TITIMAR-729439 format. One line per 5 residues: number of its first residue (from 0); their letters; for each residue x negated, y negated, z of N, C-alpha, C. Coordinates in steps of 0.001 Angstrom, whole numbers, plus 524288, in hexadecimal, padded with zeros to 5 digits. Example, Ala and Ser with C-alpha at 12.3 -4.5 7.8 and 13.67 -1.06 7.14 Angstrom:
! TITIMAR-729439
0> AS> 7CC7A/8163A/81E78/7CFF4/81194/81E78/7CC70/80CE4/81E78; 7CDCE/808CA/81BA8/7CA9A/80424/81BE4/7CD9C/7FFE2/81EBE
***
This chain:
! TITIMAR-729439
0> MPNPA> D9FC8/78F2E/AF710/D9DD6/78F8E/AFC68/D9D11/78A0C/AFE72; D9FA8/78899/B02AD/D9F16/78352/B04C1/D999C/78246/B06C2; D97DB/77D92/B05D7/D92BD/77BE0/B07B3/D9376/776E1/B0ACA; D929E/776FB/B0FFA/D93B3/7725A/B1323/D9068/76DAD/B11AF; D8BAC/76E83/B0FDF/D884C/76A1D/B0E8D/D8A46/76745/B09B6
5> REGAG> D8CCA/76A0D/B062A/D8E81/767AC/B0143/D9459/7668A/B0127; D9789/769AA/B03D7/D9D24/7690A/B0379/D9F87/76648/B0821; D9C45/76471/B0BC0/D9E2D/7612F/B0FED/DA044/76404/B14B2; D9F5B/76912/B1539/DA0F9/76BB8/B1A00/D9DD8/76974/B1E80; DA077/76862/B22C3/D9DE3/765FA/B272D/D9A6C/769C4/B2A1D
10> FFQAL> D974A/7677A/B2D96/D93AF/76A99/B30AB/D969A/76E96/B3402; D9AB0/76CD3/B36B7/D9D82/7705A/B3A32/DA09F/7746F/B3725; DA27D/772F9/B328B/DA539/776CA/B2F3A/DA176/77B14/B2D8C; D9CC0/7799E/B2C16/D98D9/77D83/B2A8D/D96ED/7809D/B2F41; D966F/77DFF/B33BC/D9478/78098/B386A/D9834/784C0/B3A65
15> FDFSF> D9D3C/783B1/B3A15/DA11F/78769/B3C11/DA3BE/78A8F/B37C5; DA121/78B1B/B335C/DA30D/78E61/B2F15/DA129/793F3/B300D; DA477/79722/B326B/DA2E4/79C67/B33E9/DA2AE/7A026/B2F51; DA468/79E80/B2AC2/DA3DF/7A1C4/B2614/D9EB7/7A0A9/B2344; D9BDD/79CB0/B250B/D96CD/79B33/B22D4/D971C/799EF/B1D03
20> TNFVT> D9B4E/7973D/B1B72/D9BA1/79568/B160B/D993C/78FFF/B157A; D98D2/78D1F/B19C9/D9638/78804/B19D9/D9116/7888C/B1CCE; D8D0E/78621/B1AC9/D87EE/7866E/B1D43/D86D9/7816E/B204E; D84C6/78215/B2504/D839C/77D9D/B2854/D7DED/77BD3/B27A4; D7A9E/77F28/B2590/D750E/77DE9/B24FB/D7418/778F6/B21BD
25> PILVR> D76A5/77844/B1D36/D759F/77370/B1A41/D770A/76E7B/B1D46; D7AC4/76EEF/B20CE/D7C5B/76A63/B23DF/D7865/76950/B2833; D7663/76D6A/B2AA6/D72FE/76CD9/B2F33/D6D4A/76BC2/B2DEE; D6B96/76D21/B2946/D6604/76CCE/B2801/D63E8/76746/B2898; D66B4/7636C/B26D8/D64DF/75DF8/B2745/D6477/75C4C/B2CF4
30> FVYLL> D6862/75DBA/B300A/D6864/75C50/B358D/D63EB/75EE7/B3878; D62FE/763E1/B376A/D5EC5/766B9/B3A0B/D5979/76464/B3899; D58C0/762EF/B33A7/D53D3/7609C/B31FA/D52FC/75B48/B3493; D5718/7582D/B34E2/D56BF/7531F/B3787/D557E/753E2/B3D4E; D581C/75788/B3FCB/D5730/758A4/B454D/D5196/75A7E/B4639
35> ATVAL> D4F9B/75DDB/B42D5/D4A39/75FC0/B4354/D4653/75B51/B42A3; D4755/757D8/B3EF8/D43DA/75366/B3E17/D43B1/74FD6/B42E3; D483A/74E9E/B44FA/D487C/74B47/B4998/D45C6/74DEB/B4E38; D46AB/752F9/B4EF2/D4446/755CD/B534D/D3E54/755F3/B52CC; D3C55/756CA/B4E0F/D36A9/756F0/B4D51/D342E/75197/B4E4C
40> VATWL> D369E/74D7F/B4C63/D347E/7483D/B4D35/D34B0/746D2/B52FD; D38FE/74817/B559A/D3969/746FC/B5B38/D354E/74A01/B5E4C; D3476/74EE8/B5CE1/D3075/7520B/B5F7D/D2B0F/74FB0/B5EB1; D29ED/74DEF/B59EF/D24DB/74B87/B58DA/D2425/7468F/B5C11; D2846/74373/B5C75/D27DC/73E9E/B5F7E/D26F0/73FBC/B6545
45> VLLFA> D2991/743AD/B6761/D28BF/74524/B6CDE/D232D/74715/B6DA9; D2159/74A5B/B6A19/D1BF9/74C4F/B6A7D/D1801/747E6/B69DD; D1930/7442B/B6684/D15BA/73FAF/B65C6/D1557/73C7A/B6AD1; D19C3/73B6B/B6D2A/D19CC/73885/B7214/D16DA/73B87/B7650; D17F2/7409D/B76BD/D1551/743D4/B7AB1/D0F71/74422/B799F
50> GFVRG> D0DFC/74440/B74B2/D0875/7446B/B7354/D0595/73F87/B74FA; D07EE/73AF8/B740E/D0556/7361B/B759C/D055A/73563/B7B86; D094E/73778/B7E33/D0946/73750/B83E7/D04CE/73A9E/B85F9; D03D3/73F01/B837B/CFFA7/74293/B851F/CFA42/7403F/B841F; CF9C4/73D9E/B7FC0/CF4C0/73B47/B7E64/CF4C1/7396A/B78CB
55> FGSGL> CF12C/735E8/B779E/CF0FF/733AF/B7259/CEFD4/737D2/B6E37; CEC50/73B6F/B6F65/CEAE3/73F80/B6BA0/CEF74/7431C/B6A5D; CF25C/74496/B6E5F/CF6F0/747F7/B6D7D/CFB11/74522/B6A45; CFBF7/74033/B6B98/CFFCE/73D27/B68B2/CFE46/73C68/B630A; CF946/73B5B/B621C/CF761/73AB1/B5CC5/CF7DB/73FBE/B59A9
60> TVLIL> CF6C9/74428/B5C32/CF751/7493E/B599B/CFCF7/74A38/B57F8; D009B/74926/B5B8B/D0628/749DE/B5A4A/D07D8/74602/B5610; D05C9/7413D/B5643/D071D/73D4A/B525F/D055E/73EEB/B4CE9; D00D5/74176/B4C86/CFEB9/74302/B476D/D00E2/7483F/B4599; D00D5/74C21/B4912/D0275/75162/B4778/D085C/75244/B47B9
65> GPVFL> D0B0B/74F2B/B4AE1/D10AC/74FD9/B4B7B/D13B8/74F97/B466C; D12F9/74B8A/B432D/D15E4/74B44/B3E3F/D14B9/74FCB/B3A8B; D0FED/751D0/B3AC1/D0E96/7564C/B3767/D11EC/75B01/B38EA; D1212/75C2B/B3E05/D153B/76093/B3FD4/D1B0C/75F8A/B3F11; D1CA6/75AA8/B3FAB/D2219/75945/B3ED6/D23BF/75A79/B393F
70> VIYLA> D208B/758FB/B3582/D21CA/759F2/B2FFF/D21CE/75FD4/B2ED5; D1E27/762B7/B3121/D1DFC/76865/B3046/D22E7/76AF7/B326C; D2458/769AA/B3740/D2918/76BE5/B398D/D2DEF/76A53/B367D; D2E32/76572/B34D6/D32AE/763A2/B31CC/D3310/76684/B2C90; D2EA4/7678A/B2A15/D2EA8/76A78/B2528/D3097/77011/B25FB
75> VIRMT> D2EE4/77289/B2A3A/D30A5/777E2/B2B54/D3684/777FA/B2C66; D3867/7742C/B2F5C/D3E02/773E0/B306A/D4106/772F8/B2B61; D3F0C/76F80/B2819/D41A4/76E5F/B2317/D41D8/77337/B1F9C; D3D82/77606/B1F3F/D3D6E/77ABF/B1BFF/D412B/77EE1/B1E14; D417B/77F5A/B2335/D450D/78325/B2585/D4ABA/781B1/B2460
80> LEFYL> D4C0D/77CC6/B24F9/D515E/77B10/B23D5/D52A6/77BA1/B1E0A; D4EE2/77A86/B1AA0/D4FC4/77B3B/B1505/D5099/780FC/B13B6; D4DD7/7846D/B1662/D4E95/78A07/B1590/D542B/78B95/B170A; D55ED/789E1/B1BAC/D5B3A/78B29/B1D57/D5F44/78908/B1982; D5E73/7843E/B17C7/D621D/781DD/B141D/D6221/784B1/B0ED9
85> SVVRM> D5D9B/78667/B0D12/D5D68/78936/B081C/D6021/78E80/B087D; D5FC8/79111/B0CF0/D6292/79603/B0DA9/D6875/79517/B0D70; D6A4B/790EA/B0FED/D6FDB/78FB1/B0FC8/D7189/78E5D/B0A3F; D6E61/78B6F/B0778/D6FC3/78A0D/B020C/D6FD6/78ED9/AFE7D; D6C3A/79278/AFF5B/D6C57/7975C/AFC54/D7148/79A67/AFD8C
90> SEDVH> D72C7/79A84/B0275/D7788/79D43/B03FE/D7C54/79ACB/B016D; D7C84/7959E/B015A/D80D7/792F2/AFEC0/D80FC/7944F/AF8F4; D7C75/7946A/AF67E/D7C27/795A3/AF0F1/D7DE3/79B40/AEFE0; D7C40/79EDD/AF32E/D7DCE/7A457/AF27D/D83B2/7A4D8/AF30E; D85F0/7A23C/AF6EC/D8B93/7A28C/AF7B6/D8E9A/7A033/AF327
95> KRLPQ> D8C81/79C1F/AF0C0/D8F22/799BB/AEC3D/D8EF4/79D55/AE780; D8AC8/7A069/AE6F4/D8A2B/7A3C8/AE265/D8D01/7A8F7/AE2F3; D8E71/7AA71/AE7BA/D9137/7AF57/AE885/D96A6/7AF08/AE620; D987C/7B350/AE3D7/D9DC4/7B337/AE1AF/DA1C6/7B290/AE61B; DA59E/7AF48/AE51E/DA9A3/7AE5B/AE901/DAD9A/7B2C0/AE8F0
100> A> DAEEA/7B4AA/AED97/DB29D/7B90E/AEDEF/DB822/7B729/AEDE4
***
């Protein structure tokens, strides 16, 4: 069973594989995690700026509590992506163990 992450199938080859023999999830997981990290940090920075514009107390609250919530959200996103990736890896393993017709 071909595996795009290990055998070099490209992103577009896996994306347009209508027989679903190549999985796109292992390729996309890193990109989605990077995108989520950048989006969370950018959101925190915008909220931090808006907080200090509103007042010193609001800005200080966002400065202190923002990283805590950022880490919590990032952990939830990471666990969700790891779950999806583990399901794909189990599927790959099951397909490898099935007798070939």
